[in-house]
C-alpha positions as a printed Julia matrix, in Angstrom:
467×3 Matrix{Float64}:
 53.68  70.2   111.16
 50.11  69.54  112.31
 49.22  65.94  113.12
 45.67  64.68  112.52
 43.91  61.94  114.49
 43.98  59.75  111.37
 47.75  60.27  111.16
 48.07  58.93  114.7
 45.67  55.99  114.19
 47.35  54.76  111.02
 50.96  55.29  112.11
 53.15  52.18  112.1
 55.8   51.28  114.7
 59.27  51.97  113.36
 57.88  54.45  110.86
 56.23  57.05  113.07
 55.42  60.4   111.42
 57.21  63.55  112.52
 55.75  65.34  115.52
 55.22  69.07  116.04
 58.32  70.77  117.39
 56.81  71.64  120.77
 54.97  68.36  121.38
 57.26  67.61  124.31
 57.51  71.15  125.66
 58.56  72.79  127.79
 55.7   75.29  128.22
 56.49  78.74  126.88
 54.83  80.36  129.9
 54.63  78.08  132.93
 52.59  80.33  135.2
 50.98  78.93  138.35
 49.19  76.12  136.52
 52.34  74.52  135.08
 55.1   75.02  137.67
 58.45  73.3   137.48
 59.16  70.38  139.84
 62.93  70.28  140.44
 62.9   66.97  142.35
 61.09  65.14  139.56
 63.31  66.82  136.98
 66.47  65.68  138.79
 65.38  62.04  138.57
 64.27  62.38  134.94
 67.61  63.89  133.9
 69.49  61.23  135.88
 67.85  58.36  134.03
 68.17  60.07  130.66
 71.9   60.5   131.22
 72.26  56.7   131.34
 70.95  56.33  127.77
 72.77  56.54  124.47
 72.49  59.79  122.44
 69.14  59.89  120.67
 67.84  56.81  122.49
 65.35  58.64  124.68
 63.92  60.63  121.78
 63.04  57.39  119.96
 61.66  55.62  123.03
 59.63  58.7   123.95
 58.15  58.75  120.46
 57.26  55.06  120.77
 55.55  55.75  124.11
 53.67  58.74  122.68
 52.17  56.88  119.72
 51.33  53.77  121.75
 49.5   55.97  124.28
 47.52  58.02  121.79
 46.7   55.07  119.56
 45.26  53.28  122.6
 43.09  56.32  123.32
 41.83  56.22  119.73
 40.89  52.56  119.94
 43.91  51.0   118.23
 44.4   47.74  120.13
 47.92  46.49  120.73
 47.04  43.97  123.45
 43.3   43.56  123.78
 43.59  41.16  126.7
 45.12  43.8   128.97
 44.1   47.13  127.47
 47.44  48.78  128.22
 48.36  52.34  127.32
 51.98  51.27  126.98
 54.28  48.56  125.69
 55.03  46.23  128.61
 58.36  45.33  126.98
 59.47  48.9   127.76
 57.51  49.86  130.85
 60.32  52.13  131.98
 59.96  54.35  128.9
 56.3   54.82  129.88
 57.34  55.76  133.44
 59.91  58.24  132.16
 57.45  59.61  129.6
 54.92  60.33  132.36
 57.47  61.91  134.69
 58.81  64.12  131.89
 55.27  65.0   130.8
 54.45  66.09  134.35
 57.22  68.69  134.3
 57.55  69.68  130.64
 54.53  68.64  128.56
 51.56  68.24  130.92
 49.18  67.97  127.95
 50.56  64.42  127.58
 50.35  63.51  131.29
 48.1   60.56  132.14
 47.1   61.05  135.81
 45.81  57.59  136.7
 49.14  55.89  135.99
 51.13  59.06  136.58
 50.04  59.04  140.22
 52.11  55.86  140.6
 55.18  57.35  138.92
 55.57  61.01  139.85
 55.81  60.58  143.67
 58.47  57.89  143.24
 60.51  60.03  140.84
 60.16  62.98  143.23
 61.55  60.83  146.07
 64.48  59.67  143.93
 65.26  63.23  142.85
 65.02  64.49  146.42
 67.47  61.82  147.59
 69.76  61.93  144.57
 72.63  63.64  146.47
 72.61  60.67  148.86
 72.58  57.85  146.31
 74.06  59.12  143.03
 77.6   58.02  143.89
 76.98  54.75  145.71
 79.2   51.83  144.79
 77.87  49.92  141.75
 74.82  52.15  141.34
 75.75  52.8   137.71
 75.12  49.15  136.93
 71.67  49.35  138.57
 70.68  52.42  136.57
 71.91  50.81  133.34
 69.74  47.77  134.08
 66.67  49.93  134.72
 66.94  51.82  131.44
 68.2   48.77  129.53
 67.87  45.01  130.16
 65.22  45.36  132.9
 63.19  48.09  131.18
 60.21  45.74  130.98
 60.16  45.19  134.75
 61.71  48.25  136.39
 59.74  48.21  139.65
 62.2   45.91  141.42
 65.41  47.89  140.85
 63.58  51.2   141.44
 62.43  49.81  144.79
 66.06  49.0   145.6
 66.97  52.65  144.99
 64.25  53.81  147.38
 65.42  51.42  150.1
 69.05  52.46  149.63
 68.05  56.11  150.04
 66.23  55.31  153.31
 69.37  53.78  154.84
 71.47  56.71  153.63
 69.06  59.11  155.36
 69.71  57.16  158.56
 73.46  57.68  158.22
 74.5   54.3   156.83
 77.08  53.61  154.16
 75.37  51.71  151.35
 76.71  49.82  148.36
 74.93  47.79  145.71
 76.2   44.28  145.25
 77.28  43.71  141.63
 75.32  41.23  139.57
 77.31  38.04  138.91
 75.83  36.07  136.04
 76.01  32.32  136.32
 76.3   32.49  140.11
 73.47  32.04  142.6
 71.82  35.36  143.36
 72.82  37.11  146.56
 71.27  40.0   148.46
 70.94  43.5   146.97
 72.59  45.93  149.39
 75.47  46.0   151.84
 74.51  48.45  154.6
 77.07  49.56  157.18
 76.39  51.6   160.28
 79.28  52.61  162.57
 78.8   49.51  164.74
 76.64  47.23  162.65
 76.51  45.7   159.2
 73.5   44.27  157.39
 72.78  42.31  154.24
 69.6   43.81  152.79
 67.36  42.13  150.23
 64.55  43.99  148.42
 61.48  42.41  146.81
 58.77  44.26  144.88
 55.44  42.52  144.38
 53.61  43.07  141.1
 49.89  43.01  140.33
 48.54  39.55  141.04
 47.35  37.08  138.44
 44.01  36.81  140.23
 43.33  40.51  139.65
 44.18  40.17  135.95
 41.93  37.12  135.58
 39.05  38.98  137.22
 39.38  41.96  134.89
 39.5   39.69  131.84
 36.48  37.71  133.04
 34.49  40.87  133.78
 35.07  42.24  130.28
 33.75  38.96  128.87
 30.71  38.94  131.18
 29.79  42.54  130.36
 30.43  42.41  126.61
 27.05  41.1   125.4
 24.94  43.33  127.64
 27.1   46.31  126.76
 26.68  45.63  123.04
 22.91  45.49  123.48
 22.48  48.77  125.35
 25.03  50.53  123.16
 23.32  49.46  119.94
 19.97  50.67  121.3
 21.46  54.07  122.08
 20.74  53.85  125.82
 22.91  55.57  128.41
 23.26  53.08  131.25
 24.94  52.8   134.63
 25.31  49.4   136.29
 26.75  49.03  139.79
 27.23  45.46  141.03
 28.91  43.57  143.87
 29.41  39.83  143.33
 28.98  37.3   146.13
 30.54  34.4   144.2
 33.8   34.1   142.22
 33.51  35.64  138.78
 34.4   32.38  137.04
 31.17  30.92  138.48
 28.93  33.71  137.18
 26.77  32.59  134.2
 27.95  34.05  130.9
 24.57  35.67  130.18
 24.08  37.11  133.68
 24.38  40.78  132.72
 22.39  40.32  129.54
 19.48  38.89  131.52
 19.62  41.79  133.98
 19.66  44.33  131.14
 16.67  42.7   129.44
 14.78  42.42  132.73
 15.35  46.12  133.38
 14.26  47.11  129.87
 11.12  44.98  130.08
 10.18  46.53  133.44
 10.09  50.03  131.9
 11.36  51.38  135.22
 14.12  54.01  135.48
 16.28  51.42  137.23
 16.25  47.83  138.42
 17.61  46.81  141.82
 18.32  43.18  142.59
 19.69  40.88  145.25
 20.24  37.22  144.49
 22.66  34.41  145.29
 25.15  35.72  142.71
 25.27  39.45  143.4
 23.44  42.57  144.45
 23.3   45.6   142.23
 21.43  48.12  140.16
 21.14  48.86  136.45
 19.36  51.87  135.07
 19.34  55.12  133.19
 22.53  57.16  133.38
 21.99  60.89  133.83
 24.1   62.81  131.32
 23.08  66.22  132.65
 26.06  66.67  135.06
 28.69  66.08  132.38
 26.77  68.04  129.75
 26.6   71.04  132.07
 30.4   70.96  132.24
 30.63  70.92  128.45
 28.07  73.72  128.15
 30.27  75.84  130.41
 33.02  75.48  127.8
 35.16  72.93  129.66
 36.6   69.64  128.44
 37.12  66.47  130.48
 39.76  63.75  130.29
 38.26  60.81  128.43
 39.78  58.29  130.85
 40.05  59.44  134.43
 38.32  59.76  137.76
 36.72  63.12  136.9
 34.66  61.68  134.06
 33.8   58.68  136.26
 32.56  61.04  138.96
 30.43  63.02  136.51
 28.89  59.91  134.95
 28.27  57.86  138.11
 27.53  60.65  140.58
 30.44  60.12  142.95
 34.13  59.3   143.12
 35.01  55.86  144.49
 38.67  55.31  145.29
 40.17  52.37  143.36
 36.85  51.55  141.7
 36.77  48.92  138.96
 35.22  50.66  135.95
 34.39  49.64  132.39
 33.32  52.68  130.38
 32.26  53.08  126.76
 30.33  55.82  125.04
 29.78  58.16  122.16
 32.03  61.11  122.93
 33.25  63.99  120.82
 36.96  64.62  121.08
 38.11  68.02  122.21
 41.26  69.78  121.11
 43.18  66.61  122.0
 42.14  62.94  121.73
 42.75  62.76  125.47
 39.83  65.11  126.15
 36.14  65.06  125.29
 33.91  68.08  124.71
 30.52  66.42  124.27
 28.78  63.18  125.23
 25.82  61.68  123.39
 25.83  58.3   125.09
 27.67  56.65  127.98
 27.59  53.11  129.33
 29.39  52.52  132.63
 29.86  49.39  134.73
 31.27  49.69  138.25
 31.93  46.33  139.83
 33.26  44.64  142.96
 34.1   41.01  143.62
 33.52  40.24  147.29
 33.42  36.46  147.58
 35.71  34.87  150.15
 37.7   33.22  147.36
 38.13  36.55  145.56
 39.19  38.38  148.71
 41.71  35.67  149.52
 43.02  35.6   145.95
 43.53  39.37  145.8
 44.89  39.7   149.33
 48.21  38.15  148.41
 50.62  38.32  151.3
 54.4   38.54  151.27
 55.2   34.97  152.31
 56.42  33.75  148.93
 58.6   36.83  148.47
 59.95  36.4   151.98
 60.92  32.8   151.2
 62.69  33.93  148.0
 64.52  36.68  149.86
 65.54  34.36  152.69
 67.21  32.0   150.21
 69.45  34.84  149.0
 70.63  35.94  152.45
 73.96  34.94  154.04
 74.27  32.5   156.93
 76.8   34.57  158.87
 75.63  38.2   158.64
 72.66  40.01  160.15
 70.09  40.65  157.45
 66.92  42.59  156.7
 64.25  42.08  154.05
 62.14  44.85  152.5
 59.02  43.99  150.52
 57.06  46.6   148.58
 53.57  46.39  147.12
 50.75  48.58  145.86
 47.65  48.37  148.07
 44.95  49.3   145.56
 42.03  47.19  146.74
 39.12  48.1   148.99
 39.23  47.91  152.77
 37.96  44.32  152.97
 40.81  43.0   150.82
 43.48  45.11  152.49
 42.37  44.03  155.97
 42.67  40.41  154.87
 46.09  41.07  153.35
 47.31  42.79  156.52
 46.12  39.86  158.65
 47.88  37.33  156.39
 51.14  39.27  156.5
 51.1   39.56  160.29
 50.35  35.86  160.73
 52.91  34.56  158.23
 55.79  36.81  159.26
 55.26  36.12  162.96
 55.88  32.41  162.58
 58.46  32.55  159.79
 61.25  29.98  160.19
 64.61  31.66  159.52
 66.34  28.23  159.56
 69.17  29.56  161.7
 69.95  32.58  159.53
 70.24  35.88  161.44
 67.34  37.52  159.6
 66.5   40.3   162.02
 63.67  42.34  160.5
 61.1   42.32  157.72
 59.69  45.62  156.5
 56.56  45.68  154.36
 55.93  48.89  152.42
 52.41  49.61  151.18
 52.13  52.2   148.4
 48.72  53.77  147.7
 48.83  56.08  144.66
 45.63  57.84  143.75
 44.31  60.08  140.98
 41.54  62.21  142.56
 39.07  63.97  140.23
 40.45  67.45  140.86
 44.17  66.8   141.46
 47.06  65.41  139.42
 47.89  62.82  142.05
 47.82  61.88  145.71
 49.95  59.31  147.5
 49.67  57.47  150.81
 52.27  55.15  152.25
 52.34  52.73  155.16
 55.38  50.88  156.53
 54.92  47.79  158.69
 57.83  46.04  160.39
 58.29  42.75  162.19
 61.22  41.52  164.28
 62.06  37.89  163.47
 65.21  37.29  165.54
 67.53  39.19  167.88
 66.9   42.08  170.22
 68.77  44.98  168.69
 67.11  48.25  167.83
 65.65  48.37  164.33
 67.91  50.42  162.05
 65.16  52.29  160.17
 63.12  54.29  162.64
 61.53  56.31  159.8
 61.01  53.66  157.12
 58.84  55.54  154.63
 60.4   55.42  151.18
 58.4   57.84  149.04
 56.85  60.52  151.24
 59.15  63.38  152.31
 60.67  63.38  155.76
 58.93  65.62  158.27
 55.39  64.76  157.17
 52.95  63.86  159.92
 52.83  60.09  160.46
 49.57  58.67  161.79
 49.53  55.4   163.79
 47.61  52.31  162.79
 46.85  50.5   159.53
 46.26  52.74  156.52
 42.55  51.96  156.21
 41.93  53.34  159.73
 43.39  56.79  158.95
C-alpha cells in the first residue's frame, strides 16, 4: 500500500498503519551505491537474535513513525527535539544500523555517524566476544531493561573486545541485584589478572541547557523574519553565558539590521560578536534546478545555506521547503532562516568541558581492594577546539593527582569518540585514546587501546585537535 504524508502525521502510537512491503528493504539491486556491509550486518543480526519473535518488527515500526513524524513537525518532546523515543534509544540505534545496510532511504546520517562505526567494530570483533562468560546477560540488558541507556553496556562490549585482541581471557561479571555494584570485567592474561570497570559519559546537562536557552532567545526574532518572508543567516559567538543574554537580544539585532537597509549587519559588543543578513538561496536552488534533492536535516543543506561546512556547528534552521519524493528530502526552497551559534564564555567552556573525575570516583568505589584494576572512560568529544583543549587539560590534571586510597588501581584510559557526518559522505569517525598510570610500574596491558577504529590504521601522535 502507498502511505501519504498525512497518513504518517496523523498516525497514533500503538495503532500505526501498515507500511509498504519493501519499506525496510533490502535493495533489489545494490550496485556500487548501496553495497552490503558484513561487519555491521553481523552486529545487527546478533542483537536481533536476543529479541523475542516479532519484537524487532514492532520496535522498528515505532522508530520509523517517530522519526518521520518528527521530520513532518509532529512534536513528541519539544524541549529536546529528538528524532527518537529516549525510552527505547537502542531501537533507534538498531534502526539506523539496519537502515545503513538494508534500507538506506531511511538512514539518518547525523546520528547514524555515531552508530554505524560502533556496530561495525562489534561485528568485526564478534568472533572474539560472542561466547564470553555472561555476555548473554549483557546483550539481554541492552535490548531489554537498559534499552533507554544502551551506551554504557555497549561501551563494555568494545572494551572487552580490545582485551580479547590483546590475547586476554575476558568474562563479564554477572549482575547481582540487591548487592553493591562491582566492576564489569574480569580480565586474565597468562601472568596477570585485572578487575576492569567501564564508564560511559553522556551529553552534559550544560549542553542541553544551552540548546534550550538558545531556542528561546532566537524564537521571537525568528518569528519576525519568517513572517516577513525574509531569508536570513545569523552567525553569532557569545562572550557571556547564555542565561545572562537579554531575552530580546536577537530581536533587537534583527530590527536594527532591517532598519539599516544594508545587506547585512556586523556587530561587536559586550555580549557577543556576529552578523545577521540576507541569506543567498542561489547555491541551493542551483542544486534543485539540476534535478537533485537534498536531505532536509543534514550538513549538506547547512553547507549550501551558510556557504561552508563547520564541523560540530550548532545550527537552528527553519524554512519554507518543498518535500521531495520522501519527507526526508527537499526539492525546492522558497525561504530559509538559519542561526549558527557558539558560546565561548569562560563559564560555558568550563561547563561543557566536563572531565572524567566524577566517573573515576564512581568507578574507584566499585573496584576491589586486593586485585590490580583498570578503569576505562568513554565520551563523545563533539565541541570545538577551545572546549576540547580545556577538557583535555582538566582530565590530565585530575587523573595525575587522583588518590587511589590504597587500592591497586593501575591505569585509567580515556577514550574520545568523534563521529561526524560530512556533507558528501555517510559518516566519518575519529578516535583518540589517552592513558594515565596511577600506581605500579608494570607495562600497560593495552598497547593499542582504540575501541572502534580497525586495527592496522595509521595512528597519529598528539591530542586529536592537533591532527
